[in-house]
C-alpha positions in Angstrom: 228.5 15.1 188.4 227.0 13.8 190.6 228.3 12.9 194.1 229.6 9.2 194.6 231.0 6.8 197.2 233.3 5.2 194.3 235.1 3.4 196.9 231.7 1.5 198.3 230.6 1.2 194.6 234.0 -0.5 193.8 233.7 -2.6 197.1 229.8 -3.8 196.5 230.3 -4.4 192.5 229.3 -8.0 191.6 228.6 -9.5 188.0 225.2 -10.5 187.6 223.6 -12.8 185.5 220.3 -13.6 187.1 217.6 -10.6 187.3 214.1 -9.5 188.3 212.5 -9.0 184.8 211.5 -5.9 186.1 212.4 -2.0 184.5 214.0 0.1 186.4 212.0 3.4 187.5 211.8 6.4 185.4 213.7 8.7 187.9 216.5 5.9 188.0 216.9 5.7 184.3 216.4 9.8 184.2 219.9 10.2 186.7 221.3 7.9 184.9 221.0 9.5 181.7 222.2 13.0 183.5 225.0 10.9 184.7 226.3 9.9 180.6 225.6 13.6 179.9 227.2 15.3 182.6 229.9 12.8 182.9 233.9 14.2 183.1 236.7 12.2 182.4 240.5 13.0 182.6 241.5 12.5 179.3 239.4 12.9 175.3 238.2 10.2 173.8 234.9 9.0 171.7 233.4 6.4 173.9 229.3 6.7 173.5 227.5 5.1 176.2 223.7 4.7 174.6 220.6 2.8 177.2 218.4 0.3 174.9 215.0 -1.2 176.3 216.2 -5.5 175.5 213.9 -8.3 174.9 213.2 -10.7 178.2 214.8 -13.8 176.3 218.1 -14.8 175.7 218.6 -14.0 172.4 220.9 -10.8 173.8 223.1 -12.4 176.4 223.0 -16.5 175.3 223.3 -17.4 179.4 220.8 -15.8 180.9 217.4 -13.9 180.2 217.6 -9.9 179.5 215.9 -7.8 182.2 214.2 -5.2 180.4 216.8 -2.4 180.2 220.3 -2.1 179.4 223.4 0.1 177.8 226.1 -0.6 175.4 229.2 1.3 175.3 230.6 2.1 171.5 233.8 3.4 170.2 236.2 2.9 166.9 238.4 -0.1 167.7 242.3 0.5 167.8 243.5 -0.5 171.3 243.3 2.7 172.7 239.6 2.9 172.2 238.8 -0.3 173.1 240.7 0.7 177.1 238.8 3.9 176.5 235.7 2.1 176.5 236.6 0.2 179.6 237.1 3.0 182.1 234.5 5.0 180.7 232.2 2.2 181.3 233.2 1.7 184.4 232.7 4.8 185.1 228.8 4.4 184.4 228.5 0.6 185.7 229.9 2.4 189.2 227.7 5.1 189.1 224.7 2.0 188.4 226.1 0.1 191.2 225.7 3.1 193.4 221.6 3.2 192.7 221.5 -0.1 193.6 221.4 -1.1 190.1 223.0 -4.4 189.4 224.8 -4.7 186.2 227.3 -7.5 183.7 230.0 -6.7 181.7 229.0 -8.6 178.7 231.5 -8.5 175.3 230.0 -12.3 174.2 226.3 -10.9 173.0 224.2 -11.7 169.8 225.4 -8.9 167.4 222.2 -9.6 165.5 220.1 -9.2 168.9 221.8 -5.5 169.6 221.2 -4.7 166.4 217.6 -5.4 166.1 216.4 -3.5 169.4 219.3 -1.0 169.1 220.3 -0.3 165.8 224.5 1.2 166.0 225.6 -0.3 162.5 224.8 1.9 160.3 225.9 1.5 156.6 228.4 -1.2 158.3 225.0 -3.6 159.3 224.8 -5.6 155.9 228.5 -6.6 156.0 229.1 -10.2 154.9 231.8 -10.2 157.7 230.0 -9.3 160.6 230.5 -11.8 163.4 228.1 -13.7 165.4 229.6 -12.6 168.6 230.3 -9.2 169.9 231.8 -7.0 167.3 234.8 -9.9 167.0 238.4 -9.1 166.4 240.8 -6.8 165.1 240.5 -3.4 163.7 236.9 -2.8 161.4 235.7 0.7 160.6 233.5 2.7 162.5 232.2 2.5 165.6 231.3 -0.7 167.5 229.6 -1.8 170.9 232.7 -3.3 172.7 230.5 -4.4 175.3 227.3 -4.2 176.8 225.0 -4.5 180.5 222.2 -5.8 181.6 220.5 -2.8 184.4 218.5 -4.5 186.8 217.7 -5.8 189.6 219.6 -9.1 191.3 217.7 -12.2 191.5 218.8 -14.5 193.3 217.0 -17.8 193.0 218.0 -17.4 189.7 221.4 -18.0 190.0 222.8 -21.3 188.1 225.4 -23.7 190.4 228.1 -23.0 188.2 227.8 -18.9 188.8 227.7 -19.7 192.7 231.0 -21.8 192.5 232.2 -18.7 190.8 230.9 -16.3 193.3 232.2 -18.2 196.0 235.8 -19.6 194.6 236.6 -17.3 191.9 235.0 -14.2 191.0 236.1 -11.9 194.1 239.9 -13.1 194.5 242.9 -10.5 194.0 245.9 -10.7 193.9 247.5 -8.3 196.8 249.2 -5.0 195.3 252.8 -6.2 195.4 252.5 -8.8 193.3 251.2 -6.5 190.7 254.1 -4.7 189.9 256.6 -4.9 187.1 260.8 -3.7 188.3 261.5 -4.0 192.3 259.1 -1.7 194.2 259.1 -1.2 198.0 254.8 -1.3 198.3 255.9 -0.2 202.3 257.3 3.0 201.0 254.4 4.0 198.8 252.7 7.4 200.1 249.8 5.8 201.1 247.2 8.2 198.7 249.3 6.6 195.8 248.7 2.8 197.6 245.2 3.6 198.2 244.8 4.2 194.6 246.6 0.9 193.4 244.3 -0.7 195.9 241.2 0.0 194.2 243.2 -1.0 190.8 243.6 -4.3 192.2 239.7 -4.6 192.7 239.0 -4.2 188.8 236.9 -6.6 187.6 238.3 -8.7 184.4 237.7 -11.4 182.3 237.6 -15.0 183.7 239.0 -12.9 186.9 242.4 -12.9 185.2 243.9 -9.6 186.9 246.5 -9.1 183.4 247.2 -5.5 184.9 250.5 -4.9 185.7 251.9 -1.7 187.0 255.3 0.7 187.3 256.0 3.6 188.9 259.3 5.8 188.3 262.2 6.0 190.7 260.6 9.2 192.0 257.0 8.6 192.5 255.8 10.7 189.9 254.9 8.8 187.1 252.8 5.6 186.8 252.0 3.0 183.9 249.1 0.9 183.7 248.9 -2.0 181.2 248.8 -5.6 180.6 252.4 -7.8 179.9 253.8 -7.3 175.9 252.2 -10.3 173.8 249.5 -10.9 176.5 246.8 -13.5 175.0 243.3 -14.1 176.9 242.2 -17.4 176.3 238.6 -16.6 175.7 238.3 -13.1 175.4 239.9 -10.6 172.3 239.8 -7.4 174.3 241.6 -7.5 177.5 242.5 -3.8 176.9 239.0 -3.0 177.8 239.9 -4.6 181.7 243.1 -2.9 181.7 241.0 0.4 180.9 238.9 -0.7 184.1 241.7 -1.1 186.0 243.2 2.3 185.2 239.6 3.9 186.4 239.8 2.5 189.5 243.0 4.0 189.9 242.1 7.4 189.1 239.3 6.9 190.8 241.6 6.4 193.9 243.5 9.0 193.7 241.2 11.6 193.0 239.5 10.9 196.1 242.5 11.1 197.7 243.0 14.8 196.3 245.7 13.9 194.3 245.8 15.6 191.2 247.7 13.9 187.6 247.5 14.2 184.2 246.6 11.4 182.5 247.3 9.9 178.8 246.7 6.6 177.3 249.1 5.6 174.3 249.6 2.2 172.1 252.1 0.6 172.6 254.0 -2.8 171.4 250.6 -3.3 170.2 248.8 -2.9 173.5 247.0 -0.1 175.6 249.3 1.6 178.6 247.8 4.3 181.0 250.7 7.1 182.3 249.5 9.3 185.3 251.7 11.8 186.0 251.1 13.0 189.5 251.4 16.7 190.1 
């Protein structure tokens, strides 16, 4: 897998909703596909990444005009698969960012338009229960596109006033690490390489910048968990476990960047996905 400066990609990644209407270069598309083919993760999963061509209109994203290229993240619809989608999808998004490509995690896409440009529902295409936006909520049969992202080049002049206000006042503000722990954790006593992982984790994007992840650390500092609080419900986003997977991805990339080895496992507990990192 190609070497990436993950910290820099995390720091410069922004959710973009205004794009130049021009295709990515063929060499860039080839590098993206090669990354998908060669991607290595520390756990088994069935997430699929499909790169597609979109129509230059607002049918797919509704809030903005689609650039010619995009990618979809497909998986089963249980809590663990959805959270794994966040992890795997974020690795792709960060790699794209490292190539100078603008992206935006997007879950409320128009399902009919995605099926038209990227057939993926198969035998489930004609179900009367298919939702209008995204795949809906709850578990369904087969794999679904949990989220998609545009892939393109940022166009500053097309950014709406609301997006500019959100950019300056909301989107990039993050809680300090010490506010994200459950239990009594003395942050100052964490080994620097573990703190580094938490610092990258807290910078993960989340729906409406909710930052709903919480961390636990065992007394011996050898077992760490990342999950959302039991019973957490987001006001607008049906699948907050995606965001937890994104956060877990950042944490793992931070550990590996510092040479820390760990076993990674993903389980469902009390209706939510929980990531465990057992440090060696």
